[in-house]
N, C-alpha and C positions, 0 to 999 in steps of 0.2 A: 282521567275524568271522562274521556270520550268512550272508552270501553265500558266503564261503569254505567254511563247513561244509556248506552246501547243495550246492555244487559237488563237494566231497569225497564226500559220501554218494551223489551221482549218478555217481561215478567219472569225472568230467571230467578229462581229462589235465592241463590247465593248472592246475586247482585242486589236483589230487593233487601235482603238482610243487611248487607254492607251499606247500602244507600241510606236505610233508615237509621242505622247506628251513627253514620256520619252526620246526618242532619240533626238527629236528636242530641248529639254532642255539642252542637253549635260550632261556630267558627266560619271562616271565609270559604273553605272548601265545601262545607255543607250548604251554605247559602248559594254558592255558584251552581251546585248540582240542582238544587231546588228551582233556581231561576231558569235553568235550561229545561227542566222537566215540565214546568207549569203549562207551556203552550200545548202540550200533548194531552192535557186532561179536559175535563168538562163533560164527560159522558156517563160517569158512574152514578148509580143510585147510592146515596149516603143515608144510612139508617142508624138512628140512635136507639139503643135498648136500655131503659133505665127502670128503677124500681128498688124497693127495699131489700136488704140482705135476706136470703132465704126464700125469695119469691121464685127461684128457679130460673134466673136469667140465663145462666150459662147453659143449662139444659135446653132452654128455649132457643138460644142462639145456635146450638148444635142441631136442633130440629129444623131451624130456618135454613141452615147450610144445606141439609138434605133436600128440602123442598126446592131451594134455588138450583141445586145441582141437577135435580130432576128436569129442570127447564134448560139445562146446559149452560147456566150462568156461571161465570167465574166469580168466586167469592173471596173477599179478604176480610179478616176480623182483627180489630184492634181491641184487646181486652185490657182495660185500665185497672190495675191492681193497687191496693193500698201499699204504701212503701214501708220497708223496714226502717224503723227509726235509727238504726245503727249504720246500715250499709247504704240506705237509699235505694236498695234493689227491690225488684218485684218478687213478692213472697207467696202469692196465691197460686200462680202458675196455672192460669185458665187453660193453657194449651194442653195440659195433661188430661183435662176433661174431654178434649176433642181429638185425642190421639188417633182415632179411626180415620181421620182425614190426612194423616201424615204422608201417605203415598199417593195422594190425589194431587196431580199438578194443577188442578183447577181451584185449589183451596190454599190460601196463605193465612196463617194465624200468627199474630205477634202480641205478646204481653208488654205493657208499658207501666212503669211505676209512676204513681201520681206525685211522689216526692213532696208531699205536704201541700200541694196546690189546693186552694180552698174549695174548688168545685170538684165534681167527680172526674173531671178530665185532666189528664197530664198536660203540662204546658206545651209539649211537642206534638200533641195529638193532631192538631189542625195541619201541621206540616207533614205528618205521616199520611194523613188522608190525601193531601195533594200529591204525594209520591205514588200512592196506590191508584189514584185516579189516572195519573199519567201512565201507569203500567197497564191500563186497559181493563181493570176489573169491572164487571157488570154491577156488582153489589159490594159495598163496603159497610160492614156492621161495626159500630162502636158500642161496646158493652161497658157501662160505667160502674164505678165502685158501689154506688148505692148508699149515699150518706144523707139523704133527706133533701131539704130545700135547695141546697147548693147544686142539685142535679139539673137545675135550669140551664147550666152551662151547655148541656148537650144540644139544646135548641140552636145554639150558634154554630154548631158543627154539623148538624144533620139536616137533610132535606125533610125527612119524616122521623118523628119521635114516637116510639112505642113505650107506653107505661105499663109495666107488669105488676099486677096485684094478685094476691092470693086470699082465699077465704079463710076465716078464722084467725086472721092476724090483725084485724082492725084496720086493714090497709085503706079501705074506702074512705073512712072518716078521717084518718091521718093524712091521706093524700089531699083531701079537700081542705083540711085545716092549714096544711103547709103551703097550699097553692100549687102543689106539684101537678095537679090534674090539669091546670091551665096550659101546661106545656105539651100535653099529649095530643098527637094527631090520631092515634089509634090506641085504645085501651084493651089490654089483653088480660083476661082473668085466667091465669094459669093454675094448674092443679085443680081443674074444674070437676074432678071426680071426688073431691073432698066435700064433706058436709058444709053447708053455709054458702055455697056458690050462688044460689038464687037470691039470698039476702044481700050478698055483696053486689050482685048485678043491679038490684033495686036501689041500693045506696048510691052506686055510681050513676045510674040513670037519673035519680033525683037530683044529684049534684049537677049533672050536665044540663038538666032542664032549667036550672037557675040562670043559665047563659042563653041569651036570645040572639042567635046569629042573624045577620042581615041576609036577605035573599041572595043566593049564589055563594054564600060562605060555606066552608067545609063543615060538615056535621060529624063529630067524632063518633066512630062506631065502637061497639063493645064486642069483642070476640072471645069466646071461651076455648081454652086449649088444655090438652093433657100432653105436655111436651115429651114425656117419657115414651109415649107410643104414637106420636105424630098426630094425635086427634086434634082437629081444628087448625093445624099449622098451615095447611094449604090455603084455607080460607083466610087466615091471618095475612099470608103473603099477598093474596088477591086484594085485600083491603089496603095494604101498604102500596101496592101498585096503583090502586084507584086514587089514592092520595097524590101520588106522583102525577098522574094524568090530570087531576084537578089543578095541581100547581102549574102545570104547563099551560092549561087552558086559561088560568087566571093570571098568567104572566108572573106567577109567584116563584118559579124555579130560579129565574135570573136574580130576583131579589134575595133569595136564600144564598145564592153563590156570593153576592155582594156582601151580605152580612157575614159570611164565613171569612172572607178576606179581611174585612174590618176587624173581626174578632181575632184573627191571626196577628194582625198588626198590634192590637192591644196586648195580646198574650206575649208577643215578642218583646215589646217595650217593658211590660211588667217583669219578665224574667231577667232582662238585662239590668233594670234598675235594682231589682232585688239582689242581684250579684254584687252590685256596687255598694249597696247598703250593708250586706254581710261583710264586705271587705273594709268597712270603715275602721279606722284606727281608734284606739282608746282615747286619743287626744280629743277627737270630735265628741265622744261621749262626755268626757270630763268638761269640755267647754259648755255643753248644755247644762250639766249638773251644777256648774259654778255660776251660771247665769250669763256667761260671756257670749253665748249663742242660744239658739232655740232649735227644736226639731224642724220648725218651718224653714228656718234659714239653712239648715243642713240639707233639707230636701231640695230647696231652691238651688243650692250649689251643685247638687247631683244631677239636675235636669240637663238634658242635652243642650249644648250651646252656651252653657255657663262655665 
């Protein structure tokens, strides 16, 4: 355990991979490692990137890595993939899209399977973020699956959330209807070289104008990018950093960290209870069907302390 923790804190790639696998698998060893690592964190910028499938999130994340590396920042990416319904494994393989960073010691990329989790975030994502924070990365990017309204999960994990929209896909109206726009700290109009970007910008601005922030509140900026050639990406990173500075000035960063821990506690409890529910014997199901018990009573019996 001691050598693994030392390697983790030094951000050694092999130790990072082993530590993440250990924590993601659950169990006492993973819990002990995470507990020892936590006091070394608290400095990373945690960025969530969300948006509908096809909006170019992975390409934008790749471009953000380049912009951050130009600042000599060390970058970690957690790419949350849909899970295979058969193996539970990660099948998109976002890392393949970012292979150019394979030999850069300042970049670490990890795909995680969502494993049927209702939100866009895998259940272990918050724990992995804590490990990467302890490893001393300057920027941790969480790229979500992109499944609509459930993307609000990303707010609990990130200090700053970027919502990626594209012209011609009806993204502006859909995001407003679904309430996703409410989670965005920065809105990125990617593929801004396509027709319709001006109309999309107007739709988004009109939606944002319906919200009347109090004096001193953060005002969500709209940034246009073409991630394939880095256009606008440096400006996007500046807006992300500006939001962080605002959080620090408004004492919001500490609140974000508190929310992240609270969400991690909830996610851990949810995962462990789900495991117990899946392991229920047929006799419990039959008792409910026969009227001898109820789902409420079974749930009560499963709660810790019962």
